[in-house]
N, C-alpha and C positions, 0 to 999 in steps of 0.2 A: 503493500499500500504506499502511495507516495506521501511525502509530507503535507501536500495540499489535501489529499484525501483524508488523512489524519485530522488536520485542522477542521475541515468541514464536518467530519463525524463528531468531533468534540463540541463545536459550536452547535450543531443540531441536537446533540444530547443535552447541552446546557439550556437551550431554549425549550425543548420538550419538558425537561424536568422542572424548570422554573414555571412554565405554564401550568403544569400539573399541580405544583405547589400552590399556585395562585387559586385554583379551583378548590383544592382540599383544605387549605389553611382556614378558611371561613373567617369567623369573628373571634378567633384565638387572639387575645391581646398580646402586644409586644412589638418591639422594633424588628427590623430586618437588619442583619450583618452582612456586609460584603467584604470578604477577606480577599484582597488583591484587586486593585482597580485596573490595572493594565492601561489599555488605551481607552477604557470606559464603555466599551459595547454592552457588557452584561449590566453594568450599573444603569445605563440608559434604559435597558430592557425592564430592569427591576422598578425604575421610576414609573414606567408605564403599567406594569402589572400590579404595583403596590402603591398607587399614588396616594392612598389614604394613610400610609405608614411611614414612620421615621425610618430612614435608611442611613445607617452608619457604615462608613467605608474605612477599612484599614489598609494602609499602604505604606511601603517604605520610602518611595520616592515618586513624585508625581510625574507622569509621562503620557497623560491621557489627551484625547482630543478636547480642545477648549469648551465645546458645548457639553462635555460630560464631567466637567469638574464639580464635585459636590460643594455645597456651602461649607464655609469654614467650620461652623458648629457641628457638622456631621462628618468631618474628615479627621481621622485619627492617624497622624503620621508617626512613623518610627518602626522599629523592628517588631514584627508581629508577636513574637514571644513576650516581649516586654509590654506591649500595648494590651495584649489580651490578659496579662496579669493585672494590670492596672484597671482594665474595664470590669473585671469581677465585682469591685466594690459598687460601681454604679449600675451594672446590668445583670448581676448575678440572679439566675432563675427567671429572667424576663424576656430573653430573646425568643421570638416566635419562629424566625426563619433565619438560617445561616446558609449562606452561599460561599463556598471556598473553591477558588481555582488559583492556587498559588504555587503549584509544582512546576518543575521544568521538564526537560527532555529525558533526564535520567531517572527511570522509574524506582531504582534502588534508593537514590537519595530522597525522592519523593516519599517513599514508604517510611524512611528513617525519620524524615520531618513530620510526617503525619502522626507517627508514634509520639513524638515530642509535643505536638499540638493537642492530641486527643485529651489528656487530662486537664488542659486549660479550657477546652471548649465546653466539656460536660457540665461544669457548674454554671455556665452562662445561660444554658437552654432552659426555657419554660417547659414544663411536662407537657408532652404531645406536640411540642415544637418540631419543626422539620429541618433536616439538614440536607442540603444538595451539594455534592462535591465531586471534583474530578478525581480524587484520591480516596482510597478506603481510610476510615478512622477506626480506632481501637477503643471503643467505649462499650462495655459489657452491657450496660443498662439500655443502650440504644437498640431499637428494633430495626433491622435491615429490611427495607421495603423493596418490592419488585419495581423495576424500571418501567416507565411508560412504553407502550408498543413502538417499535421502531428505533429504540435507543440500544445501540451496541453495548453490551455488558462490559466491555473494555473501556468505555468512555464515561462512566459515571456511577455514582452511588447515591442511594437515597436512604435516610434514616429518620425515625421518629424517636424523639427524646422520651 
């Protein structure tokens, strides 16, 4: 599979999983977390799908399209490990939806990083909240959910907290 094909599959998986989450989340209260802004495509999609929710973006360094820059009050800059630790005080047990696309092209490194993140993410999530991720997380209390039809099992993970 070409790199372009992999990219298309990943973006398709993200869109389908986030659209599914928008339908399923309902009125469960809480903010949305976007881990990794990148160029802002997914954040832009989240703004459309969850226009009635606060969306907090965690990013190391801004490199997004100017139209996709979150407001300052919703942009949490810095190393994601540090900023998630700090977020626990403010958001512990409140996050309704978390989207994470922060890995790179090295799947082994992504897995090591996901194992480091998993214990930091678990206390942030509201019970019954949803997690949409490009990488597997390791939280025993989370229920692994089936992916929507048409999503390649190599391209995404869904969990319920």
